[in-house]
VEXDREN-2710 file (C-alpha; in Angstrom, 1 decimal):
% VEXDREN-2710
k/r/px/py/pz
1/MET/-110.6/23.6/88.8
2/THR/-112.8/26.6/89.4
3/TYR/-112.8/29.7/87.3
4/THR/-113.9/33.1/88.5
5/ALA/-116.4/33.7/85.7
6/GLU/-119.8/32.3/86.7
7/SER/-120.8/32.0/83.0
8/VAL/-117.9/29.6/82.3
9/GLU/-118.8/27.5/85.3
10/GLN/-122.4/27.3/84.2
11/LEU/-121.4/26.3/80.7
12/ALA/-119.0/23.6/82.1
13/GLU/-121.7/22.3/84.3
14/HIS/-124.0/21.8/81.3
15/PHE/-121.2/20.1/79.3
16/ALA/-120.5/17.8/82.3
17/GLN/-124.1/16.6/82.1
18/LEU/-123.5/15.0/78.7
19/PRO/-122.6/11.3/78.8
20/GLY/-118.9/10.5/78.8
21/ILE/-117.9/14.1/79.6
22/GLY/-116.1/14.6/82.9
23/ARG/-115.4/17.9/84.7
24/LYS/-112.0/18.4/83.1
25/THR/-113.3/17.8/79.6
26/ALA/-116.3/20.0/80.3
27/HIS/-114.0/22.9/81.3
28/ARG/-111.9/22.3/78.2
29/LEU/-115.0/22.5/76.1
30/ALA/-116.2/25.6/77.8
31/LEU/-112.8/27.3/77.3
32/TYR/-112.9/26.2/73.6
33/VAL/-116.3/27.8/73.1
34/LEU/-114.8/31.1/74.5
35/LYS/-112.1/30.9/71.8
36/MET/-114.7/30.4/69.0
37/ASN/-115.9/33.5/67.2
38/ARG/-119.4/34.6/67.9
39/GLU/-120.8/33.4/64.6
40/GLU/-119.5/29.9/65.3
41/VAL/-121.1/29.9/68.7
42/VAL/-124.5/31.1/67.3
43/SER/-124.3/28.5/64.6
44/LEU/-123.6/25.8/67.3
45/ALA/-126.5/27.0/69.4
46/LYS/-128.9/27.1/66.4
47/ALA/-127.8/23.5/65.4
48/LEU/-128.6/22.3/68.9
49/VAL/-132.1/23.9/68.9
50/ASN/-132.7/22.8/65.3
51/ALA/-131.9/19.2/66.1
52/LYS/-134.0/19.2/69.3
53/ASP/-137.0/20.7/67.4
54/LYS/-136.9/18.6/64.2
55/VAL/-135.5/15.1/65.2
56/ARG/-137.7/12.4/66.6
57/TYR/-138.0/8.7/66.8
58/CYS/-139.9/7.0/64.0
59/SER/-143.0/5.3/65.4
60/VAL/-142.6/2.5/62.8
61/CYS/-138.9/1.5/62.9
62/SER/-137.7/3.4/66.0
63/ASN/-134.9/5.0/64.0
64/ILE/-134.3/8.7/64.4
65/THR/-135.7/10.9/61.7
66/GLU/-136.2/14.5/60.8
67/CYS/-139.7/15.7/60.6
68/GLY/-141.3/19.1/59.8
69/ARG/-143.3/18.8/63.1
70/ARG/-141.9/19.7/66.5
71/ALA/-140.4/16.7/68.3
72/GLN/-142.3/15.6/71.4
END
């Protein structure tokens, strides 16, 4: 299914890159994001960046951990 909005297609393409997410589910997620209010979308985006910046694998036990340093 193709939508005319390029932004929706780009968002769906990014969701489709996640493990276990096919094209139909990716489009459903993209459409769901469009229905969210702006504050919820900003909060989701911040949570993604925050996790990427703060979470890393522990060099001792190989578990994931949150650290004040930027993840490598």
